[in-house]
C-alpha positions as CSV (number, residue, x, y, z in Angstrom):
1,X,-67.8,-96.6,37.4
2,X,-66.3,-93.1,36.9
3,X,-65.8,-90.3,39.4
4,X,-69.2,-88.7,38.6
5,X,-71.0,-92.0,39.2
6,X,-69.2,-92.7,42.4
7,X,-70.0,-89.2,43.6
8,X,-73.7,-89.7,42.7
9,X,-73.9,-92.9,44.7
10,X,-72.2,-91.2,47.7
11,X,-74.6,-88.2,47.4
12,X,-77.6,-90.6,47.3
13,X,-76.6,-92.1,50.6
14,X,-75.9,-88.7,52.2
15,X,-79.3,-87.5,51.1
16,X,-81.1,-90.6,52.3
17,X,-79.2,-90.7,55.6
18,X,-78.5,-87.0,56.7
19,X,-76.8,-88.2,59.9
20,X,-74.7,-90.8,58.2
21,X,-71.6,-92.0,59.9
22,X,-69.2,-94.1,58.0
23,X,-66.5,-95.6,60.2
24,X,-63.3,-97.1,58.8
25,X,-62.8,-100.4,60.6
26,X,-59.7,-101.7,58.9
27,X,-57.6,-101.4,55.7
28,X,-55.8,-104.6,54.6
29,X,-53.1,-104.0,52.0
30,X,-52.6,-106.8,49.4
31,X,-50.1,-107.2,46.6
32,X,-52.6,-106.2,44.0
33,X,-54.7,-103.7,46.0
34,X,-56.4,-103.2,49.3
35,X,-59.6,-104.0,51.2
36,X,-61.3,-101.1,53.0
37,X,-63.6,-102.4,55.8
38,X,-66.3,-100.1,57.0
39,X,-69.4,-99.7,59.2
40,X,-72.4,-97.6,58.1
41,X,-74.8,-96.1,60.6
42,X,-77.6,-93.6,60.2
43,X,-81.3,-92.9,60.1
44,X,-83.1,-93.0,56.8
45,X,-84.7,-89.6,57.2
46,X,-84.1,-88.2,53.8
47,X,-86.9,-87.5,51.2
48,X,-89.3,-90.5,51.2
49,X,-87.3,-92.2,54.0
50,X,-88.6,-94.8,56.4
51,X,-87.1,-93.0,59.5
52,X,-85.5,-96.4,60.5
53,X,-82.0,-96.5,61.8
54,X,-79.6,-98.9,60.1
55,X,-76.2,-100.4,61.1
56,X,-74.4,-102.6,58.8
57,X,-70.8,-103.4,57.8
58,X,-69.0,-104.3,54.6
59,X,-65.9,-103.7,52.6
60,X,-64.5,-102.4,49.3
61,X,-61.9,-104.2,47.3
62,X,-59.7,-101.6,45.8
63,X,-57.4,-101.9,42.7
64,X,-54.9,-99.1,42.1
65,X,-53.9,-97.6,38.8
66,X,-50.4,-96.7,37.7
67,X,-51.0,-93.3,39.2
68,X,-51.5,-94.8,42.7
69,X,-55.2,-93.8,42.8
70,X,-58.1,-96.2,43.2
71,X,-58.8,-97.5,39.7
72,X,-61.6,-99.9,40.7
73,X,-63.7,-100.4,43.8
74,X,-65.9,-103.4,44.3
75,X,-68.3,-103.1,47.3
76,X,-69.6,-105.9,49.4
77,X,-72.3,-105.9,52.1
78,X,-75.3,-107.9,53.2
79,X,-78.0,-106.2,51.1
80,X,-80.8,-108.4,52.5
81,X,-79.8,-107.3,56.1
82,X,-79.8,-103.7,54.9
83,X,-83.3,-104.0,53.4
84,X,-84.6,-105.7,56.6
85,X,-83.4,-102.7,58.7
86,X,-85.0,-100.2,56.4
């Protein structure tokens, strides 16, 4: 996923959850990357939203490129729990 695609995903969440708060819970550095643990909170009040508040946690597994920037990010969260809250 390139920079534009990542930006589009982030923009989609910010549009769907105008009061979005993404909290960094932890960053765990590993030899081959890092894991960024987060908690997402907000009300789904964007266009066509349900109005429901959600609160869920997950993490991103990051791999770094030779330039030291995130080369790959693989996200993990309980999608079924997220859908139930919506």
